[in-house]
N, C-alpha and C positions, 0 to 999 in steps of 0.2 A: 395551543398557540397563546402567546401573551402579548398584549398591546399596552404599552405604558405611555401615559400622557401627563402633562403638568396638571396640577390641581388648579382649576380656574373657577371654582365655585364662588369665591369672594370677588371675582373680577366682573361679575355681571352688574348691570346698571342698578338692578333692584338691591343687590347685596351692598353696593357702595352707599346707597341711600340709607339703608338700615344701619350700617356701621357708623356713618356720619351722625345719625340721630342718636345712636347709643353713646357715642363719645360726648355729644352735647349734653345728654342726660346725666352722664357721669360727672361732668364739670358742674352742672347745676346742683347735683346732689352733694358734691364736695363743698360748694359754696354755702348750701343751706344746712350743712351739718348732718346730713342723712347718710345712710350706709352706701358705700361705693364698692360694688362688687369687683373684685380683681385688683383693686388699688392697694398694694402692699403698704405704701407710705402715706396713705390718705390721712390718718390721724395727725401726723406731723404737719402736713401741708394745710389741712383744715384748720388746725389750731393757729398756725402762723397767719393764715388769711384773716382770721377773726381778730387778730391784734397786730396789724402791719407795723405800727410804730415800735412795738416791743420787739418784733422780729428783726426790724432794721437795727435797733440798738444792740440786740444780741450779736448780730454779725459784726458790727463795728467795734464793740468792746473786745470781741475775740480777735479781730485784726489788730487792735491797739496792744493787746497783750503779747502778741507773737514776738516782737523784737526784744522783749525783756525776758522771754522764756524760750530761747532757741534750743535748749537742751532738755526741756521738760517733756515728759511723755503723758502726764496727767494734768488736766485742767479742772480746777474746782469752780463750780458755778453755784451762786446763790441768787435765788429769785423767788418771788411769790408765785410765779407760774413756771412749773417744771415740765409742762406737757411737751413743749418744743424748744424752749430757750436753751437748754444745754446743747442740743444738737446744732442749733443755729450758731451758738458761740463757737463750737468746735469747727464748724464749716468756715466761719470767718477766720479763725486761728490758722487753719490750713491754707485758705486763700492767700493770706498775707505771706505765707511761706512759698508761694508760687504754685500751689496745688489747686489749680482752677476747677478741677473736676468735683471738688467737695461742695455739696449742696444738701438740702433737706432730703432729696431723693436718694442720693448716693452715699450719704455721710457714714453709714454703718460700715460699708465695704471699704470706702476710701480711708477712713480712720484706722481700721484694722490693718490695712495694707501699709500704713505709715506708722504703725505702732504707737498710736496716741488714743487716749480715751478721756472721758470726763467722769467726775464724781459730783453728785448733787448735794447741795446744802440748802435745805429749805429755810424760808424766812426772808428777812429784808423788808424794804419799803416798796409800796406800789410804784410802778414806773421806774424802778431802779434794778440794775443787775450788777452784782459783784463777781469778779472773776479773779482767780489767783493761780499762780504756778511758781514753784520755787520760793524765792523771797520777795516776790512782787505781788501786790494786790491792787486792782483797779475797780473803781465803781463808776458806772455810767448811768445817766438819767435822761429821760425824754422830757423835753420842755417844748410844748407846741408841736411843731413839725421837725424840730432839730434835736439831734442827740448830742449830749455833752459828756465829757469825762469830768467827773466832779471830785474824785479823790484818787490819789496815788499813794498807796500805803497809808500813812497818817496825815498826809498833806492835802488840804482842800484846794481845789482848783476849779476852773470852769472853762474847759477847752472844747470848742465846737468840733465835732468829728465830721468835718466837711472838707471838700477840696483836697489839695495835696498837702500832706503832713510829713515833716521830717523830724525825727527824734535825735537829739545830740546831748552830750554832756553840757550842763549849764555853764561850767567854767570855761568851756571851749569857745564860747561865742561872745563873751562879755566885751572883748576888745574890738569885735567887728560888728557890734550892734548898729552903729551909724550906717555902715555899708548895707546891712540887711534892710534897714529902714528905707533906703532909697529904692529898694526893689518892690515896694508895696507889699511887704510881707508882715504878718503879725507874729510876735514871739510871746509864748506863754511859758512862764517858769513854774516848775513844780518840784521842790526839793533839789536834788542833784541833776534833774533833767530839764531840758528846754525843748519846746515844741515849736517849730517854725512852720507857719501856715501861709499858703498862697492859693489864689484861685487858679492860677495857671502853673503847670509843671515847669515851663521854661523859666519863669521868674524864680521859682523855688530853686532850680538847678543853679542859677546865677548867684543866688543868695548864699547857698552853702559852699560854693567854690571858695569863699573867703574864710571859711572856718578852718582853724589850724589843725583840727583832728577829724578823722572820718566820722560820719554820722552813724548812729546805731541802726537806723532803719529809715526807709522812704516808703510812705504809704499813700495810696490813693483811696480816700474814704468814699466809696460809692456802693 
């Protein structure tokens, strides 16, 4: 005779307490840079947690690159820290394309499924990340708690990567700048591109309605 029953060994009160304790110990080990048994992506997460500002910048410059490189399958990343920055950049790049499942835990599988990858170029300045794809190159920098776009190709700029950001061709909005100004939006010019920024998405939508040509991208830098 055979009697089959569900496995309930982990459903006892004692087992639940031990599991909760083990999970807490894993998080503490991850925080303190110690070995985390069973955590496949622990090195990436641990490195990112140790430099949260750089991790944030990596994601944001990846997002900013996406509208300029819609057909690119390889993203070049240059940073003094290559432990997690390339993966964080690629996650942001895919997030901006609407692939919300991309993060430091899933990036390897999600990137492969979407046929994108990164190549690493060591060097650069502390606190800066340079990304490129196709004929566009962006450099971002952390200043205090805010991330900025400081260079687009060879053009220097200082665009805060915050709030709602829309990218348009610069010559498309010159005639409607007064209208945009009434919407409490800031406009940053960088070569042939213009970045319209607003704290609220609704104000940004109203501002770009008056642009004579479609925008290149709408980004929520978060």
